[in-house]
Each structure stands twice: as C-alpha cells, then as structure tokens.
C-alpha positions in Angstrom: -31.9 -62.9 -22.3 -32.7 -60.5 -24.9 -35.7 -58.1 -24.2 -38.6 -58.6 -26.7 -40.1 -56.0 -28.8 -43.6 -54.9 -28.2 -44.3 -56.1 -31.7 -43.2 -59.7 -30.8 -45.3 -59.6 -27.6 -48.4 -58.5 -29.6 -48.0 -61.3 -32.2 -47.5 -63.9 -29.4 -50.9 -62.6 -27.8 -52.7 -62.8 -31.3 -51.3 -66.2 -31.8 -52.5 -67.6 -28.4 -56.1 -66.1 -28.6 -56.1 -67.5 -32.1 -55.8 -71.1 -30.7 -58.7 -70.2 -28.1 -59.8 -67.0 -26.2 -57.8 -66.4 -22.9 -58.0 -64.2 -19.9 -55.1 -61.5 -19.1 -53.8 -63.8 -16.5 -53.7 -66.7 -18.8 -51.9 -64.8 -21.4 -49.5 -63.3 -18.9 -48.3 -67.1 -18.4 -48.6 -68.3 -22.0 -46.8 -65.0 -23.2 -44.4 -65.1 -20.3 -44.7 -61.5 -19.5 -46.2 -59.2 -16.8 -49.9 -58.5 -16.2 -49.4 -54.8 -17.1 -47.5 -55.6 -20.3 -50.4 -57.9 -21.4 -53.0 -55.4 -20.5 -51.4 -52.5 -22.4 -50.8 -54.5 -25.6 -54.1 -55.8 -25.5 -55.4 -52.3 -25.2 -53.5 -51.5 -28.2 -54.5 -54.5 -30.2 -58.2 -53.5 -29.2 -57.8 -50.1 -30.7 -56.6 -51.6 -33.8 -59.6 -53.8 -33.9 -57.3 -57.0 -33.9 -59.1 -58.3 -30.7 -62.1 -57.9 -28.7 -61.9 -57.8 -24.9 -65.1 -59.3 -23.1 -65.7 -58.4 -19.5 -66.9 -61.5 -17.7 -67.4 -63.0 -14.0 -65.4 -66.0 -13.2 -68.1 -68.6 -12.1 -65.5 -70.5 -10.0 -64.6 -67.7 -7.7 -67.1 -64.8 -8.6 -64.1 -62.5 -9.8 -64.3 -60.1 -12.7 -62.0 -61.1 -15.6 -61.2 -60.1 -19.4 -61.6 -62.5 -21.9 -59.4 -61.7 -25.1 -60.7 -63.0 -28.5 -59.2 -62.5 -31.8 -61.3 -60.8 -34.7 -61.3 -61.5 -38.3 -59.1 -58.4 -38.8 -56.8 -59.9 -36.3 -56.6 -63.2 -38.2 -55.9 -61.5 -41.5 -53.0 -59.5 -39.8 -51.5 -62.7 -38.6 -51.3 -64.0 -42.1 -49.1 -61.2 -43.3 
C-alpha cells in the first residue's frame, strides 16, 4: 500500500468534518490513520483556520474529547 501524503490526509479530514463534526478518535477510524497523525494534521489545519477544535466532555463516560468542526475558510479551501 502506498503511503499517503500529509496533504491527502488533511483533505480527507476536511471532507469528513464537512459532513459532520467529529472527534479525533472518530477521524482516526474514518481517515484510517493513527491518533497522532490526526492530531498533528488537525493542529496544522487549525493554524490555517480551516477547522476549529472544541474541547468537550463526553456525557457517556465523562472523558474529555476534542470535537473538530470545519470553518468557512475550510469550506472554501475544499472547493479549490
């Protein structure tokens, strides 16, 4: 299997959170990559203001999680 570029992973993350907001763990499964990869790519996308990351507490288990949402700038970037 060919290794995907950082660009391809970021694009997949944007496409997934465009559908609906997702946690890092959900993105890890949907994008089929590791947690650290998702987290570092999300941090970079956040620096570009393509996404926002909201820290929340999961009501089911009380654990903190990071919910990733796409911004208007992120939507514009996807259209390119």
